[in-house]
C-alpha positions in Angstrom: -0.1 0.1 0.1 1.3 3.5 -0.9 2.0 5.3 2.3 1.7 8.8 0.5 -1.3 9.6 -0.8 0.0 12.9 -2.8 2.2 10.5 -4.6 -0.5 8.0 -5.4 -2.9 11.1 -6.5 -0.2 12.3 -8.8 0.3 8.8 -10.6 -3.5 8.6 -10.8 -3.7 12.1 -12.4 -1.3 11.2 -15.1 -2.5 7.7 -15.9 -6.1 9.3 -16.1 -4.6 11.9 -18.6 -2.8 9.7 -20.5 -5.3 7.0 -20.9 -8.7 9.1 -21.1 -7.9 12.3 -22.9 -6.6 13.7 -26.2 -7.3 16.7 -28.5 -11.1 15.8 -28.6 -11.6 14.2 -25.1 -10.7 16.7 -22.3 -11.0 16.5 -18.4 -10.9 19.6 -16.2 -9.8 19.7 -12.8 -13.1 19.2 -11.1 -13.8 16.0 -13.6 -10.5 14.6 -12.4 -11.1 15.3 -8.7 -14.4 13.5 -9.1 -13.1 10.4 -10.8 -10.3 10.5 -8.1 -12.7 10.3 -5.3 -15.2 8.0 -6.9 -13.0 5.3 -8.3 -9.7 5.4 -6.0 -10.9 7.1 -2.6 -8.5 9.8 -3.1 -9.4 13.1 -1.4 -8.3 16.1 -3.5 -9.5 19.5 -5.0 -9.4 21.2 -8.0 -6.7 23.5 -6.9 -4.4 20.5 -6.0 -5.2 19.0 -9.1 -4.0 22.1 -11.0 -0.7 22.1 -9.0 -0.2 18.5 -9.7 -0.6 19.1 -13.4 1.7 22.0 -13.6 4.5 19.5 -11.7 3.7 16.8 -14.8 4.1 19.4 -17.1 7.4 20.4 -15.5 8.8 16.8 -15.7 8.1 16.5 -19.0 4.5 15.2 -19.8 2.8 16.8 -22.6 -0.3 18.3 -21.1 -2.2 21.0 -23.0 -4.8 23.2 -21.5 -7.7 24.4 -23.0 -8.7 27.7 -21.2 -12.1 28.5 -20.3 -14.1 29.0 -16.8 -13.1 25.2 -16.1 -9.9 24.8 -17.7 -9.5 21.3 -19.5 -6.5 19.2 -19.7 -5.4 16.7 -22.5 -2.2 15.0 -23.1 -1.0 16.0 -26.5 2.5 14.3 -26.7 2.6 10.2 -26.9 4.8 7.6 -27.9 2.9 7.0 -31.3 0.7 9.4 -33.2 -2.5 7.8 -34.5 -1.5 7.5 -38.2 1.6 5.7 -36.7 -0.6 3.6 -34.7 -3.0 3.1 -37.5 0.0 1.9 -39.7 1.3 -0.7 -37.0 -2.4 -2.1 -36.3 -2.8 -2.5 -40.3 0.6 -4.3 -40.5 -0.9 -6.7 -37.7 -4.5 -7.3 -39.0 -3.3 -7.9 -42.9 -0.3 -10.1 -41.8 -1.2 -13.7 -43.0 1.5 -15.1 -40.8 -0.1 -14.0 -37.5 -2.9 -15.8 -36.1 -6.3 -14.2 -35.4 -6.0 -14.9 -31.9 -2.5 -13.0 -31.9 -3.8 -10.2 -34.2 -6.3 -9.1 -31.6 -3.8 -9.5 -28.5 -1.3 -7.4 -30.5 -4.0 -4.9 -31.8 -5.3 -4.4 -28.0 -1.7 -3.8 -26.7 -1.3 -1.2 -29.4 -4.5 0.3 -28.6 -3.1 0.9 -25.0 -0.6 3.5 -26.4 -3.4 6.2 -27.2 -6.6 7.4 -25.3 -9.7 5.1 -24.9 -11.5 7.7 -27.5 -8.7 7.3 -29.7 -8.6 3.5 -29.6 -12.3 3.3 -30.2 -11.8 5.5 -33.5 -8.9 3.2 -34.3 -10.6 -0.1 -33.7 -13.8 0.6 -36.1 -11.2 1.1 -39.1 -9.9 -2.6 -38.7 -11.6 -5.9 -39.7 -9.5 -9.1 -39.2 -10.2 -11.3 -42.2 -10.1 -15.2 -40.5 -9.7 -16.7 -43.8 -6.5 -15.1 -44.5 -5.1 -16.0 -41.1 -2.9 -19.1 -39.8 -4.9 -21.5 -37.6 -2.4 -22.5 -35.5 0.4 -20.6 -33.6 3.2 -21.3 -36.4 4.9 -18.2 -36.9 7.4 -17.0 -39.2 9.3 -14.1 -38.1 11.8 -12.2 -40.6 14.2 -10.5 -38.2 16.9 -8.1 -39.2 20.0 -8.3 -36.9 23.2 -6.0 -37.8 22.1 -5.9 -41.3 21.6 -9.7 -42.0 18.1 -11.2 -42.2 17.4 -14.4 -40.5 14.0 -16.2 -40.7 13.2 -18.1 -37.6 10.0 -20.8 -37.6 8.4 -21.0 -34.3 5.8 -23.8 -33.7 3.4 -24.2 -30.9 4.2 -20.8 -29.0 2.0 -20.4 -26.0 1.5 -16.7 -25.9 0.6 -14.6 -22.7 -1.3 -11.7 -22.5 
């Protein structure tokens, strides 16, 4: 159990902003306060949340503010931009050597790299075509190591996830 509720609050605010916000899905300090109280039992107030957001910016988290009567916040800088995630998911979904089950697992993992709203938007663009997928877990992987191409064939892999 975390002994310092301030640190836990800071972590939860960062997590909420990363998972729930983007340019079209924003949260106000009051909304963040309500979520922290209802979902995590963390007491706070909008002013403390604003200070925590200021700190998160100072340490490098790309949080933007939309100024209004209740400022709204969202994460603007992520590891992958939406077009990049779209490309990666498309590659996984269209790959014939990745099973349908593994395609879904990889796609679900890739979608955690963006907000929930953007993930839903991306999810609606893809349809796995089972007739083009392998039925077993035999996967051929093309790896490029030090400029040399190797092809590995792995059979009956147990995937965790």
